[in-house]
C-alpha positions in Angstrom: 83.0 124.8 83.9 86.5 124.2 82.6 89.0 123.5 85.5 92.6 124.7 84.9 95.1 122.1 85.9 98.8 122.7 86.6 100.9 119.5 86.8 104.1 120.2 88.9 106.5 117.5 87.7 104.8 117.2 84.3 107.8 115.4 82.7 107.9 112.4 85.1 106.1 109.1 84.3 103.0 110.0 86.3 102.9 113.5 85.1 103.1 112.6 81.5 100.3 110.1 81.9 98.1 112.6 83.6 98.7 115.1 80.7 97.3 112.4 78.3 94.2 112.1 80.4 93.8 115.9 80.6 94.1 116.2 76.9 91.2 114.0 76.2 89.1 115.4 79.0 86.5 118.0 77.9 86.3 119.9 81.2 90.1 120.0 82.1 92.6 122.4 80.6 96.3 122.0 81.1 98.2 125.2 82.1 102.0 125.0 81.6 104.9 127.0 82.9 106.8 128.7 80.0 109.9 126.5 79.3 112.3 129.4 79.6 111.0 130.1 83.2 110.9 126.5 84.4 113.5 127.1 87.0 112.1 130.4 88.4 110.5 129.6 91.8 108.5 132.9 91.7 106.8 131.7 88.4 106.3 128.2 89.9 104.5 129.7 92.9 102.4 131.8 90.6 101.3 128.8 88.6 100.5 126.9 91.8 98.4 129.6 93.2 96.5 130.5 90.0 95.1 127.2 88.9 92.0 125.5 89.9 93.8 122.1 90.5 97.5 121.5 91.3 98.6 118.0 90.6 102.0 117.2 92.2 104.0 114.6 90.5 107.2 115.0 92.5 109.4 113.3 95.2 108.2 113.7 98.7 110.5 116.6 99.4 109.3 118.4 96.2 105.7 117.9 97.1 106.2 119.3 100.5 108.0 122.4 98.9 105.1 122.8 96.5 102.4 122.6 99.2 104.3 125.2 101.2 104.1 127.6 98.2 100.2 127.3 97.9 98.5 130.2 99.7 95.2 130.1 97.8 92.9 127.8 99.8 90.7 127.4 96.8 93.2 125.4 94.9 92.5 121.7 95.0 95.8 119.8 95.5 96.3 116.2 94.5 99.6 114.9 95.6 100.9 111.7 94.0 103.9 111.2 96.2 104.0 109.2 99.6 104.3 112.5 101.5 100.7 112.8 102.8 99.1 109.3 102.4 99.1 108.6 106.1 98.5 112.3 107.2 95.3 112.9 108.9 95.1 116.4 107.6 94.9 115.0 104.1 92.1 113.0 102.4 93.1 109.6 101.0 92.0 109.6 97.5 90.4 106.1 97.1 86.8 106.6 96.5 85.9 102.9 96.7 87.3 102.5 100.3 83.9 103.3 101.7 81.0 105.6 101.4 82.5 107.9 104.2 85.7 108.1 102.3 83.8 109.1 99.1 82.0 111.8 100.9 85.3 113.1 102.4 86.9 113.3 99.0 83.9 115.3 97.7 84.6 118.3 100.0 88.5 118.1 100.3 91.0 120.4 98.9 94.0 118.3 100.0 94.0 114.8 98.5 96.8 112.1 98.7 96.6 110.0 95.6 97.1 106.4 96.7 100.0 104.2 95.7 99.6 101.5 93.1 100.4 98.5 95.3 98.4 100.1 98.2 95.4 100.6 95.9 95.5 96.9 95.0 96.0 95.6 98.5 93.2 97.9 99.9 90.6 97.1 97.3 91.3 93.4 97.7 91.3 93.2 101.5 88.8 95.9 102.7 85.7 93.9 101.8 86.9 90.9 103.7 87.5 93.0 106.9 84.2 94.9 106.4 82.3 91.6 106.1 83.9 90.4 109.4 85.7 87.5 107.6 89.2 88.7 108.1 90.6 89.9 111.4 92.6 93.2 111.2 95.1 91.4 113.7 95.9 88.9 110.9 99.4 88.4 109.7 99.1 88.9 106.0 101.3 87.9 103.1 101.0 89.9 99.9 102.7 89.0 96.6 102.7 91.3 93.7 104.2 91.4 90.3 104.2 94.8 88.4 105.3 96.3 85.2 108.5 98.3 85.1 106.8 101.6 84.4 106.1 101.9 88.1 109.8 102.3 88.7 110.0 105.6 86.8 112.1 106.9 84.1 115.3 105.2 85.2 113.7 101.7 85.4 111.9 102.3 82.2 115.1 103.2 80.3 116.8 100.1 81.7 114.1 97.6 80.6 113.7 99.4 77.3 117.4 99.5 76.6 117.2 96.6 74.3 118.8 94.1 76.7 116.6 91.2 77.8 116.2 91.4 81.5 114.6 88.9 83.8 111.9 89.6 86.5 113.5 90.7 89.8 112.5 90.9 93.5 112.9 94.3 95.1 112.2 96.1 98.4 113.8 92.9 100.0 114.2 94.7 103.4 110.3 94.2 103.5 109.9 97.9 104.1 108.2 98.9 100.9 107.0 102.5 100.9 103.3 101.5 100.4 103.2 99.4 103.6 102.2 102.3 106.0 99.3 103.4 103.9 98.1 99.8 103.5 98.2 99.5 107.3 96.5 102.7 108.1 93.7 102.5 105.6 92.9 98.9 106.3 93.2 99.4 110.1 95.8 96.5 110.3 97.5 95.9 113.6 100.5 94.0 112.2 102.7 95.0 109.3 102.1 92.7 106.4 104.8 90.8 104.6 104.9 92.4 101.2 107.0 90.8 98.5 106.9 92.6 95.1 108.5 91.6 91.8 109.1 93.7 88.8 108.5 92.0 85.5 110.0 92.7 81.9 106.7 94.2 80.7 105.5 97.9 80.9 102.3 98.1 82.9 99.9 96.2 85.0 99.8 94.8 88.6 98.6 91.5 89.9 98.6 91.3 93.7 97.7 88.2 95.4 96.7 87.3 99.0 96.9 83.6 99.9 94.9 82.4 102.8 94.1 79.1 104.5 90.3 78.7 104.7 90.7 78.5 108.4 92.1 82.1 108.5 88.7 83.4 107.5 86.4 83.8 110.6 83.6 81.6 109.1 83.4 79.0 106.4 82.5 80.5 102.9 82.7 79.2 99.4 84.0 80.9 96.4 80.5 82.0 95.2 79.7 83.6 98.6 83.1 85.4 98.7 82.6 86.8 95.1 79.1 87.9 96.2 80.6 89.8 99.1 82.9 91.6 96.7 80.1 92.2 94.3 77.9 93.8 97.0 80.9 95.9 98.3 81.6 97.4 94.9 78.1 97.4 93.5 78.3 101.1 92.8 81.6 101.1 91.2 81.8 101.5 87.4 85.3 100.0 87.5 85.1 96.8 89.5 85.1 93.5 87.6 84.4 90.6 89.9 84.9 86.9 89.3 85.5 86.9 85.5 88.6 84.7 85.2 87.8 80.9 85.1 90.8 80.0 83.0 93.2 79.1 85.8 95.7 81.6 84.3 96.1 85.3 85.1 98.2 87.4 82.7 99.7 90.4 84.5 100.3 92.7 81.5 97.8 95.3 80.5 97.5 97.8 77.8 96.1 100.9 79.5 92.8 99.7 80.6 92.2 102.8 82.7 90.7 102.5 86.1 89.2 99.0 85.9 90.2 96.5 88.7 89.6 92.8 88.4 89.2 90.8 91.5 88.9 87.0 91.6 89.3 84.0 94.0 90.8 80.6 93.2 92.2 77.7 95.2 91.2 74.3 96.6 89.3 72.8 99.6 91.8 74.2 102.3 93.4 77.3 100.6 92.2 80.4 98.8 94.1 82.7 96.5 92.6 86.1 96.3 93.8 88.2 93.4 93.4 91.7 91.9 94.7 93.1 88.7 94.9 96.7 87.7 96.8 99.2 85.7 99.6 100.7 87.7 99.6 103.8 85.6 95.8 104.1 85.5 93.9 103.0 88.6 97.3 102.9 90.4 98.4 106.4 89.6 97.2 109.0 87.0 93.8 107.5 86.4 93.1 107.7 90.0 93.8 111.4 90.1 91.4 112.0 87.2 88.6 109.9 88.8 89.0 111.9 91.9 88.4 115.1 89.9 85.5 113.6 88.0 83.9 112.6 91.3 84.5 115.9 93.1 82.9 117.9 90.2 80.1 115.4 89.5 81.3 114.6 86.0 80.9 111.0 84.6 83.5 108.9 86.4 85.0 107.5 83.2 85.3 110.9 81.5 88.8 111.2 80.1 89.9 107.8 81.5 
């Protein structure tokens, strides 16, 4: 059965990307508000209540406003803002988090799409905690470099203005908006230090976690660690484990969808855990489509 999808905020970066996925998906049909009625709240409310799926690509306040308009409890809502990612009444839309999380997504009507950096951090760290190798009380340091598309239209226009711009640190108060969801969904007791950098390329994230070998609760080598990741993500069609032996990790991607690549490097006393993913794919729009594929028992890579 074809599912009718209304994208509220369709002209933003995430909304535009989601429309690309919908256009190539055989079971999704995009429904759009007539252009001349785009500022009419009554028409917006009608659109939100008369679709099968409402994907909200809005700032937090706009998402809350849209949710308040939806009276039809059969509408599946996928919200891509930070508004509901730590709300217990909403399901966190990261299927790979655990079998229980996947089951919860299956039956949910209110799904909070994860943030891009949070997706990377959780996918990288969760198997270590689940294996009993990393204590949730650990004080973690996370480093990330991301493409400028994650900053929305203003940042995209800035980097694509023709001027050569260098990479830059941001969120230097160490209060990045993804930290609360990282803490909640990993069960961390302490706020991690998260230091992101935006690079002069369009899309792709590499997030890294440096650890002294003594910070792990037992001695393990790289092969054993890779085996833990492979076992944890054995049912994932998107996980790529331990494929980079070049000693170099290029951050830039060209729309590789929902794949995520995990690897481990280092020396006798230190490890560097890394994950690479597409911030517009697995880190945003692709995640929403994966959720729909999973909910409706369609092939997970369909449209992605």
